[in-house]
C-alpha positions in Angstrom: 98.3 91.3 102.7 97.2 93.5 99.7 100.6 94.6 97.0 100.3 98.2 98.5 100.4 97.2 101.9 103.5 94.9 101.3 105.5 97.3 99.4 105.4 99.4 102.6 105.7 97.0 104.9 109.0 95.9 103.4 110.0 99.3 103.2 109.7 99.5 106.8 111.8 97.0 107.3 115.2 98.0 104.9 114.4 101.3 107.3 115.1 99.6 110.2 118.1 97.9 109.2 119.9 100.6 107.8 118.8 102.7 110.9 120.1 99.6 113.3 123.1 99.8 111.5 123.4 103.5 111.1 122.8 103.6 115.5 125.3 101.1 116.2 128.0 103.1 114.5 127.8 106.0 116.2 127.4 104.8 119.4 130.5 102.9 119.0 132.4 105.7 118.2 130.6 108.3 120.9 128.8 106.6 123.4 127.8 108.4 126.3 127.0 111.6 123.8 125.2 110.6 120.3 124.5 107.2 122.2 122.6 108.3 124.5 120.7 110.3 123.2 120.0 108.1 120.3 118.9 105.8 123.3 116.7 108.4 124.3 115.0 109.0 121.2 114.3 105.6 120.9 112.1 105.9 124.1 110.2 108.8 123.3 109.3 107.3 119.9 108.2 103.8 121.5 106.5 105.5 123.8 104.8 107.7 121.4 104.1 104.5 119.6 102.6 103.1 123.0 100.5 106.1 123.5 99.3 105.7 119.5 98.2 102.1 120.2 96.2 103.3 123.1 94.4 106.2 120.6 93.5 103.2 117.6 92.0 100.9 120.2 89.8 103.6 122.0 88.7 105.4 118.6 88.4 102.2 116.2 85.1 101.1 118.2 83.7 100.5 121.5 86.4 99.1 124.4 86.4 95.6 125.6 88.8 94.1 127.9 88.8 91.4 125.8 90.8 93.2 123.6 91.8 96.9 124.7 94.9 95.7 126.8 98.3 95.6 125.9 99.3 92.4 127.0 100.5 90.5 123.7 104.2 90.0 124.1 104.7 92.3 121.3 102.6 95.4 123.0 104.4 95.1 126.0 108.0 95.2 124.5 107.1 98.5 123.5 107.0 99.9 126.9 109.6 97.8 128.1 111.7 98.9 125.3 110.7 102.3 126.1 111.6 102.4 129.4 115.3 100.5 128.7 116.1 102.8 125.7 115.9 105.4 129.1 117.6 104.1 131.6 119.4 101.4 129.8 119.4 99.4 133.2 120.6 95.4 132.9 117.4 94.0 133.5 115.1 95.7 131.0 117.4 95.9 128.4 118.1 91.8 128.9 114.5 91.5 128.9 114.0 93.7 126.0 116.9 91.9 124.1 115.5 87.8 124.5 111.6 89.0 124.3 112.4 91.3 121.1 115.2 88.7 118.9 113.0 85.5 120.5 109.5 86.7 119.9 108.9 90.7 118.5 110.6 89.0 115.7 108.1 85.8 114.9 106.0 88.9 114.5 108.0 91.3 112.5 108.0 87.4 110.0 104.7 86.3 109.7 102.5 89.6 110.7 99.2 89.1 111.7 98.2 92.6 110.2 94.9 94.0 111.7 93.9 96.3 108.4 95.3 97.0 105.1 96.6 100.3 103.8 95.6 103.2 104.4 95.2 102.2 108.4 96.4 103.6 111.8 96.2 100.0 112.5 98.9 99.0 110.5 101.0 101.9 110.9 100.8 101.2 114.4 101.3 97.6 114.0 104.5 98.3 111.3 105.9 100.5 113.6 105.8 98.7 117.2 107.3 95.5 115.7 110.5 97.5 114.1 111.2 99.4 116.5 111.1 97.4 119.6 113.5 94.9 117.6 116.1 98.0 116.5 116.6 99.1 120.2 117.0 95.9 121.2 119.8 95.3 119.2 121.3 98.6 119.4 121.4 97.9 123.3 123.6 95.6 123.1 125.7 96.0 120.4 125.6 99.6 120.3 126.0 100.7 123.5 127.0 97.0 124.7 125.0 96.6 128.0 125.4 92.9 126.8 123.5 90.0 129.1 125.2 88.4 131.7 125.7 85.1 132.8 122.1 84.8 134.5 120.4 86.3 132.3 118.3 83.2 130.7 117.5 82.3 133.9 115.9 85.5 135.1 114.6 86.5 131.9 112.8 83.3 130.9 111.0 83.8 134.6 109.8 86.5 134.0 108.2 85.3 130.8 106.7 82.2 132.4 105.1 84.6 135.1 103.9 86.9 132.9 102.2 84.0 130.5 100.5 83.2 133.5 99.3 86.8 134.2 98.5 86.8 130.9 96.1 83.5 131.3 94.1 84.6 133.8 93.7 88.2 131.9 92.3 85.6 129.0 90.2 83.2 131.4 88.4 86.8 132.7 87.6 88.2 130.0 87.4 85.8 127.8 90.5 87.5 125.1 93.1 85.5 123.5 96.3 87.7 124.1 99.7 85.6 124.0 97.2 83.6 121.5 96.8 80.9 124.9 93.6 80.2 123.7 93.5 79.9 119.8 96.2 80.5 117.8 96.3 83.7 115.1 94.6 83.4 112.2 97.1 83.8 110.1 99.9 81.3 109.5 102.7 81.6 112.5 105.3 79.5 114.4 102.5 78.0 116.1 100.8 76.2 113.4 104.2 73.6 113.7 103.2 73.4 117.4 100.2 70.9 117.0 97.0 72.1 118.9 95.8 73.6 122.0 97.3 73.5 124.4 100.3 71.3 122.9 101.1 74.5 121.1 101.8 76.5 123.8 104.1 74.0 126.0 106.1 73.6 122.7 106.2 76.9 122.5 107.4 78.1 126.0 110.6 75.1 125.1 111.3 76.7 121.7 111.5 79.5 123.4 114.0 78.6 125.7 116.0 77.0 122.9 116.1 80.5 121.0 117.1 82.0 124.8 120.0 80.0 125.4 120.8 80.1 121.7 121.2 84.3 121.6 123.0 84.0 124.9 125.7 81.5 123.2 127.5 84.5 121.8 128.1 86.2 124.9 128.7 83.1 126.6 131.9 82.6 124.1 132.6 85.7 124.9 133.2 85.5 128.6 134.8 82.1 128.3 137.1 83.4 126.1 138.0 86.1 128.3 138.6 83.9 131.3 140.6 81.7 129.3 143.1 84.8 127.9 142.9 87.3 130.7 144.4 86.6 134.2 142.4 89.1 136.3 138.9 89.0 135.7 137.9 91.8 138.1 139.8 94.3 135.5 138.4 92.8 132.2 135.7 94.6 130.6 133.0 93.1 128.4 131.8 95.5 125.9 131.9 99.2 127.5 132.3 100.3 130.8 131.5 96.8 131.7 133.8 94.4 134.0 133.3 90.7 133.3 132.7 89.5 137.0 129.4 91.8 136.3 128.5 89.6 133.5 129.6 85.9 135.3 
């Protein structure tokens, strides 16, 4: 990564952090008004990024199914995030929350940038990864659509089935989506998990640990509410969500 690209990338992270804080504060004050408007703005931004991804793929050379499908977790998470921000349904938000903070964020910490600036691919990589994480935090912290009691189980099963589907596509096309056939060229956390195929199994276990850790704050909230509130049916966790919905 060149110094110019690095400065641009760090600047993008700073902007994303500031935007997350500002958006969450606004949502806490005006949940149903400006809060929803921000969610829809993020949805449109994410959808635009998804369309930009298709544009860069189709204009960067001959399209091939081995690399021209949005099947990396970070790519498909963009569309999940766009849908979650627009409809704000429980399952979509849960999938986004765990995928973003247990998976996509690793792509921010150890970026596998395909080019250096100036490049449209660098822009869409940075925008996509950061916008997904911003959306996940905003929906959970800002709009307070928190994971329910069985969120980890649901999202982990979805992740396993999605990984199996992606593995089939890799086998069919010769691709390396989700790095199931080989690790990325740049250093990533997968380098710590040994050779193929062991790094895949270990990554699955690590993902489960991350899911459980990300769910831990909400487990404590539910436990605290059960101890302090006599009637769970009238308790709220977050804004407008009864506790029994999250048990």
